[in-house]
BAFI-3210 file (N, C-alpha, C; in Angstrom, 3 decimals, decimal comma, padded with zeros to 6 digits):
// residues 309
n [1|2|3|4|5|6|7|8|9|10|11|12|13|14|15|16|17|18|19|20|21|22|23|24|25|26|27|28|29|30|31|32|33|34|35|36|37|38|39|40|41|42|43|44|45|46|47|48|49|50|51|52|53|54|55|56|57|58|59|60|61|62|63|64|65|66|67|68|69|70|71|72|73|74|75|76|77|78|79|80|81|82|83|84|85|86|87|88|89|90|91|92|93|94|95|96|97|98|99|100|101|102|103|104|105|106|107|108|109|110|111|112|113|114|115|116|117|118|119|120|121|122|123|124|125|126|127|128|129|130|131|132|133|134|135|136|137|138|139|140|141|142|143|144|145|146|147|148|149|150|151|152|153|154|155|156|157|158|159|160|161|162|163|164|165|166|167|168|169|170|171|172|173|174|175|176|177|178|179|180|181|182|183|184|185|186|187|188|189|190|191|192|193|194|195|196|197|198|199|200|201|202|203|204|205|206|207|208|209|210|211|212|213|214|215|216|217|218|219|220|221|222|223|224|225|226|227|228|229|230|231|232|233|234|235|236|237|238|239|240|241|242|243|244|245|246|247|248|249|250|251|252|253|254|255|256|257|258|259|260|261|262|263|264|265|266|267|268|269|270|271|272|273|274|275|276|277|278|279|280|281|282|283|284|285|286|287|288|289|290|291|292|293|294|295|296|297|298|299|300|301|302|303|304|305|306|307|308|309]
n.u [058,747|055,953|052,663|049,896|047,438|043,946|042,221|040,941|038,526|037,370|036,809|034,692|032,946|033,195|030,867|028,880|029,245|028,550|025,878|024,743|025,077|023,423|020,947|020,632|020,605|018,220|016,407|016,702|015,701|013,068|011,842|012,786|014,616|016,373|019,758|020,917|019,428|020,000|022,734|022,721|021,517|023,500|025,671|024,638|024,224|026,773|028,176|026,889|027,546|030,319|030,460|029,248|031,117|033,287|032,300|032,490|030,459|028,034|025,919|023,748|023,778|023,096|021,147|018,199|019,222|021,743|021,143|019,967|022,166|023,873|022,563|022,513|025,198|025,450|023,974|025,588|027,647|026,658|025,049|022,492|018,979|017,356|019,028|019,521|016,944|016,549|018,551|017,642|015,225|016,256|017,593|015,416|014,076|016,070|016,342|013,786|013,882|015,811|014,339|012,340|013,885|014,463|016,725|016,955|015,096|013,566|012,939|015,348|015,267|012,695|011,119|012,339|012,143|011,688|013,486|011,873|010,909|011,130|009,260|010,777|010,437|010,705|013,471|013,182|012,850|012,025|009,745|010,897|013,600|014,019|013,620|015,837|017,929|017,527|018,075|020,790|022,707|025,261|024,268|025,555|027,503|028,174|028,041|026,839|024,320|023,378|023,175|021,271|019,019|018,687|018,110|015,792|014,115|014,092|012,858|010,420|009,285|009,775|011,427|013,333|016,823|018,339|016,634|016,628|019,339|019,624|018,056|017,088|017,127|014,916|013,014|011,868|009,316|009,116|007,210|004,717|005,248|005,987|007,606|008,760|009,094|011,097|010,715|011,224|011,260|010,915|008,660|006,584|005,899|004,189|005,111|004,202|006,030|005,984|005,847|008,009|010,279|010,296|010,921|013,597|014,737|014,471|016,085|018,551|018,963|019,282|021,665|023,777|023,920|024,922|027,405|028,599|028,697|030,312|032,028|030,966|028,635|025,636|022,645|022,117|020,529|021,499|024,604|027,851|030,757|032,564|031,225|029,770|027,414|026,184|027,166|025,439|026,705|028,189|026,178|025,051|027,177|027,200|024,749|025,226|027,241|025,910|024,050|025,683|026,533|024,087|023,757|022,466|022,077|021,094|021,373|021,793|020,584|019,962|017,596|016,264|015,144|013,232|011,604|010,785|009,294|007,055|006,042|005,444|003,517|001,398|001,027|-000,159|-002,599|-002,795|-004,032|-003,555|-003,294|-002,686|-000,162|001,125|001,108|002,682|005,149|005,740|005,248|004,457|002,876|000,416|000,831|003,498|003,594|002,073|003,612|004,335|002,136|002,330|004,532|003,487|001,456|002,982|004,274|002,077|001,233|003,434|003,339|000,892|001,419|003,278|002,002|-000,640|-002,595|-003,063|-001,453]
n.v [052,049|050,710|050,254|052,172|050,685|050,109|050,403|047,493|048,010|049,857|048,706|047,666|044,774|043,014|041,752|043,115|045,684|045,372|044,619|046,901|048,729|047,573|047,783|050,589|051,237|050,003|051,521|053,985|053,448|052,553|054,435|056,902|058,427|061,302|062,456|063,420|062,174|059,487|059,523|059,980|057,591|055,822|056,578|055,964|053,182|052,236|053,020|051,414|048,875|048,911|048,971|046,496|044,792|045,076|043,647|041,125|040,410|040,631|042,377|040,671|038,767|039,911|040,239|041,056|041,831|042,699|045,028|046,561|046,823|048,276|050,773|051,512|051,977|054,191|056,121|056,378|057,738|060,201|060,865|062,576|062,203|062,535|061,913|059,256|058,200|058,596|056,911|054,440|054,199|054,002|051,504|049,803|050,007|049,004|046,341|045,426|045,396|043,359|041,224|041,039|040,245|037,720|037,232|037,223|035,996|037,391|040,787|042,354|044,899|045,629|045,663|047,443|050,282|053,667|056,585|059,056|062,075|065,570|068,257|070,410|073,849|075,172|077,240|080,679|083,840|087,231|089,390|091,878|091,285|089,660|091,568|093,211|091,411|090,829|093,241|093,810|092,622|093,377|094,739|095,761|094,137|091,046|088,645|089,550|090,420|088,016|086,558|088,141|087,732|084,983|084,762|086,311|084,773|082,389|083,152|083,938|081,640|079,428|077,252|074,201|074,130|072,468|072,231|074,839|075,474|073,661|074,493|074,944|076,940|076,229|075,542|077,777|079,999|082,997|084,619|083,667|083,768|081,642|078,834|075,656|072,937|070,172|068,029|066,142|062,610|062,855|064,358|066,689|070,192|073,321|076,579|079,834|082,841|085,568|089,166|090,873|089,148|088,142|090,396|090,868|088,497|088,600|090,821|089,843|087,662|088,989|090,324|089,729|086,908|086,199|087,351|085,835|083,326|083,641|082,296|079,828|077,200|076,436|075,285|075,971|077,868|079,438|079,857|079,108|081,098|079,914|079,116|076,790|074,368|075,499|074,558|073,249|073,973|076,215|078,117|078,298|079,470|081,922|083,050|083,242|085,124|087,455|087,743|088,475|090,962|092,255|092,413|090,382|088,219|085,733|082,144|081,211|079,778|078,446|077,011|078,340|080,546|079,251|078,357|080,860|081,769|079,993|080,467|083,225|083,355|081,953|083,627|085,734|084,763|082,614|079,536|076,366|074,033|075,046|076,112|073,717|072,499|074,339|074,096|071,496|069,327|066,001|065,099|066,472|066,861|067,469|070,070|071,322|072,063|074,656|076,120|076,185|077,809|080,213|080,629|080,915|083,281|085,031|084,914|086,068|088,657|089,451|089,404|091,415|093,757|093,945|095,509|093,986|091,853]
n.w [-041,339|-039,686|-041,071|-039,879|-037,934|-037,645|-034,547|-032,873|-031,621|-033,216|-035,549|-038,101|-038,752|-041,860|-042,869|-041,464|-042,468|-045,160|-044,874|-043,706|-045,800|-047,764|-046,512|-046,316|-049,023|-049,723|-048,222|-049,460|-051,992|-051,437|-049,735|-050,425|-048,926|-047,699|-048,351|-046,017|-043,978|-044,525|-044,023|-041,272|-040,379|-041,208|-039,584|-037,021|-037,193|-037,772|-035,456|-033,593|-034,574|-034,247|-031,460|-030,856|-032,042|-030,347|-028,257|-029,150|-030,919|-033,611|-035,977|-036,708|-034,761|-032,416|-029,429|-027,447|-024,977|-025,711|-027,164|-025,139|-023,384|-025,019|-025,303|-022,672|-022,274|-023,878|-022,526|-020,286|-021,401|-021,528|-023,687|-025,414|-024,615|-026,873|-029,032|-028,425|-028,690|-031,429|-032,480|-031,533|-032,899|-035,449|-035,256|-034,810|-037,286|-038,950|-038,047|-038,569|-041,325|-041,615|-040,600|-042,540|-044,657|-043,922|-042,339|-039,632|-036,754|-034,948|-033,886|-032,103|-031,043|-030,784|-028,408|-026,771|-024,780|-025,722|-024,618|-022,565|-023,971|-023,741|-025,225|-026,938|-027,728|-030,989|-031,884|-032,645|-034,392|-033,647|-035,441|-035,761|-035,432|-037,662|-039,680|-039,191|-039,748|-042,471|-043,550|-043,497|-045,392|-047,792|-050,548|-052,706|-053,528|-055,266|-053,791|-051,442|-052,436|-053,392|-050,942|-049,664|-051,350|-050,980|-048,216|-048,048|-049,680|-048,230|-045,806|-046,842|-047,838|-046,199|-046,766|-046,434|-045,648|-047,300|-049,454|-050,364|-051,133|-053,141|-055,226|-058,632|-061,650|-063,162|-061,323|-060,318|-060,901|-062,072|-063,220|-062,329|-059,665|-057,903|-056,322|-057,150|-055,202|-054,351|-051,925|-048,863|-049,311|-052,013|-052,490|-054,075|-053,968|-054,357|-053,624|-052,755|-053,473|-052,730|-052,830|-051,985|-051,652|-054,235|-055,797|-054,979|-055,796|-058,577|-059,121|-058,230|-060,016|-062,426|-062,206|-060,031|-060,033|-062,570|-062,420|-060,375|-061,572|-063,829|-066,501|-066,227|-066,848|-065,646|-064,039|-061,466|-058,995|-056,851|-056,869|-055,425|-054,519|-056,105|-058,281|-057,958|-056,570|-053,536|-050,210|-047,313|-044,972|-045,734|-046,286|-043,771|-042,365|-043,690|-042,877|-040,121|-040,177|-041,128|-039,105|-036,990|-037,903|-037,811|-035,140|-033,731|-031,183|-030,622|-031,013|-034,339|-037,351|-040,670|-040,323|-038,333|-039,561|-041,077|-039,017|-038,082|-040,250|-040,178|-037,584|-037,594|-039,585|-038,337|-036,140|-037,391|-038,074|-039,892|-041,301|-039,778|-041,325|-043,807|-043,325|-042,784|-045,353|-046,771|-045,482|-046,077|-044,433|-043,643|-041,617|-039,563|-036,860|-036,609|-037,463|-035,561|-033,398|-033,754|-033,043|-030,329|-030,022|-031,001|-029,115|-026,787|-027,392|-027,469|-024,807|-023,559|-024,599|-023,542|-020,807|-020,703|-021,597|-020,664|-018,127|-015,848|-016,242]
ca.u [057,677|054,791|051,430|049,004|046,285|042,778|041,976|039,874|037,254|036,804|036,677|033,363|033,062|032,828|029,466|028,054|029,361|027,766|024,475|024,343|024,981|022,219|019,780|020,511|020,181|016,795|015,656|016,725|014,804|011,681|011,275|013,327|015,180|017,366|021,157|021,192|018,832|020,790|024,018|022,452|021,326|024,795|026,467|024,073|024,445|028,217|028,547|026,342|028,339|031,627|030,282|029,025|032,373|034,099|031,700|032,599|029,168|027,797|024,549|022,737|023,816|022,709|019,843|017,612|020,152|022,811|020,622|019,825|023,505|024,419|021,990|022,972|026,529|025,274|023,544|026,753|028,472|025,908|024,394|021,180|017,841|016,857|019,930|019,283|015,660|016,752|019,333|016,785|014,303|017,044|017,822|014,146|013,864|017,080|016,029|012,574|014,368|016,445|013,240|011,703|014,815|014,673|018,072|016,784|013,767|012,802|013,586|015,821|015,036|011,257|010,506|013,111|011,387|012,396|013,505|010,849|011,465|010,356|008,998|011,330|009,891|011,743|013,989|012,673|013,206|010,907|009,642|011,871|014,920|014,084|013,815|017,234|018,782|017,373|018,502|022,232|023,621|025,778|023,691|026,408|028,413|027,445|027,780|025,861|023,004|022,957|022,757|020,019|017,956|018,493|017,440|014,434|013,356|013,951|011,844|009,139|008,756|009,968|012,093|014,454|018,057|018,739|015,766|017,018|020,622|019,525|017,124|017,560|016,350|013,663|012,057|011,318|008,508|009,074|005,979|003,633|005,658|005,968|008,757|008,395|010,059|011,157|011,036|011,536|010,520|010,661|007,319|006,638|004,907|004,332|005,087|004,262|007,262|005,727|006,349|009,315|011,301|010,312|011,668|015,023|015,159|014,612|017,275|019,721|019,174|019,685|023,007|024,764|024,088|025,798|028,755|029,133|028,919|031,373|031,860|030,414|027,290|024,938|021,277|021,997|020,006|022,364|025,944|028,850|031,734|033,322|030,276|029,281|026,295|026,606|026,926|024,627|027,589|028,535|025,049|024,951|028,190|026,785|023,704|025,867|027,974|024,985|023,451|026,651|026,457|022,805|023,791|021,511|022,909|020,507|021,958|021,058|020,852|018,910|016,346|015,580|014,298|012,074|010,730|010,206|008,277|005,847|005,524|004,874|002,270|000,366|000,759|-001,017|-003,891|-002,807|-004,583|-002,488|-003,112|-002,003|001,247|001,609|001,382|003,792|006,378|005,982|005,135|003,505|002,026|000,000|001,367|004,801|003,352|001,384|004,569|004,399|001,039|002,835|005,388|002,609|000,782|003,979|004,474|000,890|001,264|004,472|002,826|-000,176|002,049|004,045|001,224|-001,919|-002,404|-003,065|-000,718]
ca.v [052,259|049,866|051,009|052,324|049,799|050,532|049,708|046,513|048,546|050,720|047,939|047,151|043,525|043,144|041,363|044,213|046,817|045,040|044,615|048,304|049,327|047,048|048,368|051,991|051,241|049,656|052,671|055,034|053,057|052,379|055,592|058,132|059,219|062,298|062,111|063,727|061,112|058,268|059,694|059,779|056,149|055,152|056,837|055,222|051,740|051,969|053,123|050,216|047,738|049,012|048,560|045,044|044,129|045,045|042,623|039,866|040,113|041,417|042,877|039,619|037,889|040,687|039,949|042,201|042,256|043,457|046,353|047,277|047,163|049,312|052,075|051,848|052,565|055,524|057,026|056,637|058,704|061,471|061,131|063,153|061,294|062,660|061,147|057,839|057,839|058,518|055,715|053,281|054,138|053,500|050,068|049,092|049,934|048,116|044,938|045,080|045,037|042,041|040,260|040,898|039,526|036,383|037,119|037,001|035,468|038,399|042,094|042,522|046,267|045,915|045,862|048,418|051,522|054,908|057,531|060,095|063,332|066,797|068,790|071,760|074,736|075,558|078,596|081,543|085,242|088,157|090,044|092,966|090,685|089,250|092,793|093,625|090,448|090,954|094,578|094,051|092,214|094,415|094,412|096,292|093,052|089,891|087,702|090,161|090,387|086,603|086,227|088,856|087,032|083,673|084,902|086,776|083,623|081,431|083,656|084,055|080,335|078,393|076,073|073,590|074,649|071,595|072,572|076,154|075,479|072,781|075,028|075,252|077,984|075,684|075,354|079,072|080,662|084,399|085,227|083,283|084,019|080,417|077,957|074,231|072,353|068,713|067,868|064,801|061,554|063,308|064,947|068,003|071,163|074,669|077,547|081,223|083,519|086,863|090,255|091,377|088,163|088,044|091,545|090,656|087,356|089,086|091,684|088,974|086,877|089,858|090,891|089,031|085,501|086,118|087,694|084,706|082,192|083,876|081,519|078,505|076,906|075,600|075,708|076,239|079,211|080,177|079,263|079,610|081,994|079,105|078,735|075,436|074,340|075,853|073,545|073,692|074,601|077,544|079,030|078,482|080,468|083,212|083,585|083,628|086,362|088,586|087,904|089,236|092,343|092,802|092,410|089,395|087,347|084,395|081,147|081,340|078,832|078,558|076,425|079,317|081,344|078,405|078,440|082,201|081,776|079,307|081,119|084,527|083,090|081,613|084,831|086,623|084,136|081,596|078,231|075,412|073,083|075,767|076,141|072,345|072,289|075,192|073,539|070,162|068,319|064,941|064,880|067,749|066,990|068,119|071,508|071,854|072,621|076,106|076,754|076,419|078,982|081,372|080,827|081,437|084,679|085,783|085,010|087,030|089,994|089,750|089,713|092,653|094,944|094,031|096,113|092,949|090,710]
ca.w [-040,347|-039,919|-041,324|-038,733|-038,022|-036,878|-033,289|-033,020|-031,149|-034,223|-036,778|-038,402|-039,513|-043,275|-043,055|-040,958|-043,388|-046,355|-044,488|-043,529|-047,139|-048,428|-045,847|-046,716|-050,429|-049,743|-047,713|-050,476|-053,073|-051,004|-049,041|-050,961|-047,835|-048,097|-048,057|-044,610|-043,162|-044,743|-043,320|-039,843|-040,193|-041,353|-038,374|-035,891|-037,373|-037,665|-034,041|-032,945|-035,027|-033,592|-030,064|-030,858|-032,388|-029,124|-027,395|-029,899|-031,547|-034,823|-036,084|-036,791|-033,582|-031,238|-028,857|-026,758|-023,930|-026,374|-027,486|-023,872|-022,894|-025,884|-024,980|-021,318|-022,433|-024,474|-021,457|-019,443|-022,124|-021,500|-024,966|-025,137|-024,841|-028,249|-029,898|-028,119|-029,295|-032,872|-032,777|-031,298|-034,032|-036,569|-035,062|-035,044|-038,725|-039,526|-037,735|-039,328|-042,661|-041,512|-040,464|-043,850|-045,533|-043,321|-041,801|-038,200|-036,438|-034,218|-033,812|-030,716|-030,579|-030,844|-027,102|-026,000|-024,657|-026,020|-023,492|-022,635|-024,462|-023,667|-026,551|-026,944|-028,736|-031,943|-031,749|-033,688|-034,314|-033,708|-036,739|-035,771|-035,647|-039,067|-040,461|-039,036|-040,440|-043,913|-043,990|-043,374|-046,467|-048,677|-051,858|-053,768|-053,931|-055,801|-052,710|-050,549|-053,064|-053,374|-049,576|-049,427|-052,072|-050,356|-046,922|-048,326|-050,181|-047,132|-044,880|-047,541|-048,242|-045,184|-047,318|-045,730|-046,221|-048,408|-050,581|-050,858|-051,842|-054,296|-056,226|-059,980|-062,314|-063,672|-060,239|-059,930|-061,922|-061,674|-063,714|-061,431|-058,298|-057,107|-056,425|-057,114|-054,276|-054,213|-050,519|-048,360|-049,980|-053,384|-052,601|-054,716|-053,528|-054,882|-052,530|-053,240|-053,061|-052,087|-053,663|-051,549|-052,013|-055,701|-056,312|-054,750|-056,607|-059,950|-059,142|-058,099|-061,231|-063,530|-062,011|-059,201|-060,396|-063,731|-061,970|-059,616|-062,460|-064,797|-067,733|-065,901|-067,335|-064,680|-063,742|-060,031|-058,766|-055,926|-056,878|-054,492|-055,147|-057,058|-059,334|-057,691|-055,629|-052,182|-049,185|-046,182|-043,999|-046,225|-046,075|-042,321|-041,990|-044,225|-041,998|-038,861|-040,443|-041,210|-037,781|-036,198|-038,387|-037,349|-033,680|-033,216|-030,345|-030,531|-031,926|-035,592|-038,416|-041,684|-039,852|-037,492|-040,457|-041,404|-037,848|-038,039|-041,299|-039,705|-036,384|-037,928|-040,298|-037,350|-035,355|-038,173|-038,327|-040,947|-040,950|-039,484|-042,432|-044,875|-042,925|-042,977|-046,775|-047,182|-044,922|-046,609|-043,383|-043,964|-040,446|-038,974|-035,501|-036,716|-037,622|-034,386|-032,441|-033,945|-032,322|-028,975|-030,110|-031,133|-027,829|-025,859|-027,753|-027,057|-023,344|-023,193|-024,917|-022,582|-019,521|-020,825|-021,925|-019,977|-016,780|-014,814|-016,768]
c.u [056,472|053,561|050,568|047,773|045,156|042,666|040,855|038,529|036,582|036,604|035,244|033,518|032,555|031,360|028,528|028,065|028,513|026,274|023,942|024,149|023,720|020,951|019,569|020,097|018,685|015,946|015,618|015,747|013,339|011,062|011,815|013,928|016,263|018,767|021,481|020,646|019,626|022,145|023,847|022,271|022,666|025,644|025,969|024,379|025,925|028,683|028,087|027,171|029,715|031,534|030,081|030,317|033,285|033,579|031,734|031,248|029,077|026,306|023,500|022,744|023,387|021,327|019,342|018,543|021,293|022,367|020,489|021,185|024,121|023,884|022,307|024,353|026,437|024,860|024,710|027,689|027,794|025,367|022,971|020,074|017,316|017,723|019,744|017,987|015,791|017,502|018,493|015,791|015,012|017,256|016,546|013,888|014,832|016,721|014,700|012,930|014,993|015,407|012,611|012,571|015,161|016,105|018,056|015,354|012,926|013,621|014,036|015,593|013,559|010,670|011,278|012,342|012,269|012,428|012,421|011,511|010,539|010,110|009,504|010,705|011,011|012,181|013,493|013,211|011,935|010,868|010,646|013,277|015,087|014,323|015,261|018,174|018,726|017,879|020,017|023,097|024,011|025,339|024,477|027,456|027,591|027,092|026,739|024,459|022,475|022,438|021,429|018,859|017,647|017,724|016,002|013,566|013,105|012,853|010,467|008,488|008,880|010,636|013,091|015,736|018,525|017,901|016,209|018,291|020,578|018,619|017,816|016,670|014,983|012,602|011,373|010,586|008,311|007,773|004,814|003,978|005,576|007,276|008,274|009,483|009,949|011,638|011,387|010,666|010,165|009,245|007,441|005,553|005,208|004,174|005,142|005,473|006,976|006,440|007,751|010,435|011,421|011,109|013,176|015,558|015,371|015,872|018,545|020,006|019,691|021,116|023,964|024,989|025,050|027,247|029,386|029,479|030,108|031,084|031,228|028,985|026,612|023,546|021,054|021,536|020,952|023,752|026,844|029,788|032,605|032,429|029,825|028,062|026,825|026,331|026,056|025,482|027,962|027,409|024,838|025,947|027,813|025,715|024,298|026,621|027,030|024,268|024,380|026,627|025,192|022,707|022,672|022,324|022,326|021,267|021,129|021,528|019,778|017,561|015,562|014,696|013,088|011,083|010,039|009,088|006,970|005,216|004,833|003,593|001,132|000,025|-000,192|-002,282|-003,940|-003,382|-003,449|-002,233|-002,451|-000,504|001,874|001,983|002,577|005,129|006,721|005,986|004,113|002,509|001,704|000,598|002,747|004,643|002,783|002,336|004,612|003,231|001,466|003,748|004,537|001,908|001,739|004,225|003,290|000,862|002,285|004,005|001,739|000,436|002,766|003,144|-000,112|-001,718|-002,416|-002,343|000,285]
c.v [051,394|050,714|051,058|051,454|050,338|049,739|048,712|047,067|049,411|050,010|047,428|045,873|043,702|042,810|042,477|045,388|046,580|045,122|046,046|048,973|048,866|047,637|049,810|052,115|050,954|050,831|053,804|054,714|053,057|053,664|056,935|059,031|060,164|061,820|062,355|062,641|059,816|058,352|059,484|058,302|055,431|055,353|056,015|053,732|051,377|052,039|051,888|048,988|047,733|048,539|047,046|044,286|044,026|044,020|041,236|039,437|040,923|041,680|041,764|038,682|038,614|040,265|041,186|042,737|043,082|044,882|047,180|047,720|048,294|050,689|052,488|052,497|053,961|056,544|057,366|057,652|060,065|061,860|061,600|062,134|061,357|061,866|059,647|057,377|057,700|057,241|054,455|053,114|053,585|051,988|049,271|048,933|048,981|046,655|044,502|044,684|043,647|040,936|039,965|040,104|038,135|036,167|036,873|036,526|036,441|039,679|042,349|043,930|046,591|046,289|046,857|049,732|052,733|055,801|058,584|061,417|064,490|067,282|070,225|072,601|075,132|076,998|079,436|082,949|086,077|088,776|091,184|092,434|090,218|090,468|093,261|092,712|090,650|092,289|094,730|093,595|093,384|094,106|095,024|095,280|091,866|088,904|088,260|090,131|088,963|086,216|086,887|088,127|085,678|083,790|085,411|085,606|082,611|081,873|083,718|082,708|079,257|077,145|075,491|074,068|073,793|071,872|073,892|076,093|074,596|073,295|075,256|076,333|077,481|075,509|076,652|079,700|082,115|085,064|084,922|083,519|082,807|079,659|076,525|073,504|070,833|068,438|066,452|063,765|061,904|063,837|066,373|068,916|072,514|075,655|078,950|081,948|084,819|087,980|090,713|090,434|088,047|089,186|091,343|089,506|087,781|089,937|090,853|088,229|087,734|090,347|089,945|087,591|085,353|086,423|086,528|083,527|082,405|083,131|080,152|078,386|075,945|076,151|076,012|077,683|080,043|079,542|079,868|080,560|081,255|078,549|077,283|075,512|074,596|074,694|074,124|074,447|076,015|078,532|079,293|079,542|081,855|083,848|084,026|084,947|087,562|088,804|088,717|090,704|093,020|092,857|091,530|088,342|085,946|083,424|081,094|080,306|079,021|078,034|077,405|080,225|080,552|078,434|079,802|082,325|081,177|080,040|082,435|084,382|082,813|082,816|085,780|085,919|083,095|080,282|077,217|074,463|073,751|075,818|074,759|072,099|073,107|074,647|072,168|069,093|067,270|064,723|066,229|067,951|067,648|069,626|072,114|072,440|074,133|076,825|077,045|077,641|080,243|081,671|081,399|082,924|085,531|085,951|086,052|088,458|090,412|090,165|091,061|093,890|095,056|094,601|095,111|091,672|090,166]
c.w [-040,702|-040,184|-040,078|-038,940|-037,170|-035,594|-033,479|-032,600|-032,217|-035,550|-036,934|-039,213|-040,942|-043,506|-042,574|-041,931|-044,636|-046,047|-044,322|-044,888|-047,855|-047,818|-046,288|-048,172|-050,537|-049,263|-048,728|-051,603|-052,636|-050,472|-049,522|-049,902|-048,343|-047,739|-046,592|-043,689|-043,301|-044,031|-041,819|-039,535|-040,246|-040,102|-037,194|-036,000|-037,264|-036,204|-033,271|-033,312|-034,372|-032,146|-029,975|-031,126|-031,175|-028,130|-028,060|-030,487|-032,827|-034,951|-036,028|-035,593|-032,314|-030,754|-028,110|-025,670|-024,518|-026,659|-026,207|-023,327|-023,719|-025,491|-023,538|-021,389|-023,023|-023,413|-020,535|-020,083|-022,227|-022,873|-024,685|-025,384|-026,265|-029,223|-029,684|-028,781|-030,808|-033,254|-032,578|-032,430|-035,264|-036,458|-035,288|-036,539|-039,399|-039,281|-038,360|-040,758|-042,641|-041,344|-041,810|-044,824|-044,996|-042,829|-040,294|-037,962|-035,633|-034,124|-032,371|-030,163|-030,425|-029,496|-026,227|-025,972|-024,971|-024,782|-023,666|-023,008|-024,139|-025,084|-026,613|-028,048|-029,698|-031,721|-032,913|-033,483|-034,263|-035,106|-036,854|-036,015|-037,086|-039,956|-040,390|-039,817|-041,948|-044,446|-044,087|-044,546|-047,368|-050,102|-053,008|-054,208|-054,398|-054,693|-051,749|-051,126|-053,138|-051,999|-049,238|-050,093|-051,427|-049,051|-047,093|-048,795|-049,076|-046,166|-045,529|-047,807|-047,172|-045,698|-046,328|-046,406|-047,394|-049,657|-051,209|-051,683|-053,086|-055,395|-057,568|-060,578|-062,739|-062,588|-059,819|-061,104|-061,496|-062,114|-062,788|-059,969|-057,394|-057,301|-056,282|-056,335|-054,304|-052,798|-050,138|-049,043|-051,411|-053,577|-053,122|-054,154|-054,170|-053,734|-053,130|-052,671|-052,312|-052,832|-053,273|-051,964|-053,532|-056,314|-056,153|-055,588|-058,059|-060,078|-059,074|-059,397|-062,377|-063,414|-061,308|-059,637|-061,568|-063,337|-061,216|-060,523|-063,388|-066,081|-067,480|-066,418|-066,359|-064,442|-062,274|-059,831|-057,912|-055,890|-055,797|-055,225|-056,152|-058,168|-059,200|-056,778|-054,222|-051,222|-048,077|-045,174|-044,422|-045,971|-044,592|-041,853|-042,503|-043,322|-040,664|-039,030|-040,428|-039,869|-036,875|-036,598|-037,868|-035,837|-033,094|-032,471|-030,195|-031,425|-033,203|-036,604|-039,479|-041,197|-038,975|-038,350|-040,916|-040,241|-037,783|-039,073|-040,783|-038,529|-036,725|-038,747|-039,319|-036,480|-036,063|-038,664|-039,415|-040,420|-040,797|-040,655|-043,634|-044,574|-043,107|-044,435|-047,245|-046,691|-045,497|-045,546|-043,789|-042,839|-039,807|-037,587|-035,507|-036,785|-036,349|-033,345|-032,553|-033,283|-030,885|-028,950|-030,159|-029,810|-026,793|-026,114|-027,283|-025,537|-022,889|-023,460|-023,922|-021,252|-019,545|-020,913|-021,173|-018,564|-015,657|-015,291|-015,797]
res [x|x|x|x|x|x|x|x|x|x|x|x|x|x|x|x|x|x|x|x|x|x|x|x|x|x|x|x|x|x|x|x|x|x|x|x|x|x|x|x|x|x|x|x|x|x|x|x|x|x|x|x|x|x|x|x|x|x|x|x|x|x|x|x|x|x|x|x|x|x|x|x|x|x|x|x|x|x|x|x|x|x|x|x|x|x|x|x|x|x|x|x|x|x|x|x|x|x|x|x|x|x|x|x|x|x|x|x|x|x|x|x|x|x|x|x|x|x|x|x|x|x|x|x|x|x|x|x|x|x|x|x|x|x|x|x|x|x|x|x|x|x|x|x|x|x|x|x|x|x|x|x|x|x|x|x|x|x|x|x|x|x|x|x|x|x|x|x|x|x|x|x|x|x|x|x|x|x|x|x|x|x|x|x|x|x|x|x|x|x|x|x|x|x|x|x|x|x|x|x|x|x|x|x|x|x|x|x|x|x|x|x|x|x|x|x|x|x|x|x|x|x|x|x|x|x|x|x|x|x|x|x|x|x|x|x|x|x|x|x|x|x|x|x|x|x|x|x|x|x|x|x|x|x|x|x|x|x|x|x|x|x|x|x|x|x|x|x|x|x|x|x|x|x|x|x|x|x|x|x|x|x|x|x|x|x|x|x|x|x|x|x|x|x|x|x|x|x|x|x|x|x|x|x|x|x|x|x|x]
***
């Protein structure tokens, strides 16, 4: 039997593959981009290269018309405007790198307009829903107590899921009640844990963590059932499981608890810049989206309870 060969439409030219790798290496060194961001860039650039290859072109020979035709084809495939905008931003950055390296004379993506995006409000949970979610884990089992401690810590600190699952023992100071987080761009921040989450974290470390690790030696704070670092997908499935037990029908992910953390802080009068620092946002405008969530909540409460609402 002859070996299966890749379709020409799915083949990435060797020169393109090498160029993409060099660009991503440069971005990792210069900007400290996370693995998730680099993976997104790689997918976008590979998809673009595959499309160019089918047009008998490659990354360095593409012109503005090529970029326009590519995104026109994406729209025909019903790709969301947000995904198109992200891919266009990726191409602009890539071609800026090529300009800097004297591989091209102009950026063919520079003048392409991004699609107009609405600003969707982040999904969140009510305080009552959070209480229900945090109450359901079976704390008589090691996995249940671990999940309880993780969700309590996530809601108390607003960590990104990648920050949470990557925590080591050395990053948590139980005496001072703070966690030292290494966020995007290797930026470090200290986040207070709060008494409730701290109590569960101490209880978890004294019992369940040792049971999950067995004889394994590791500094991972929240190991999986196999005594390894948990994946983002595993924790996502754990939260979905407990949401089902709590009879929460909203689409739920670890990021929703981060949104709930920020929204509930603002609902209770927290300063926006304090929330920005706790979330690890480099730009205040990123945090301001939560003020819209808080305002929407206040309007809904007014309409529900005011006699003339």
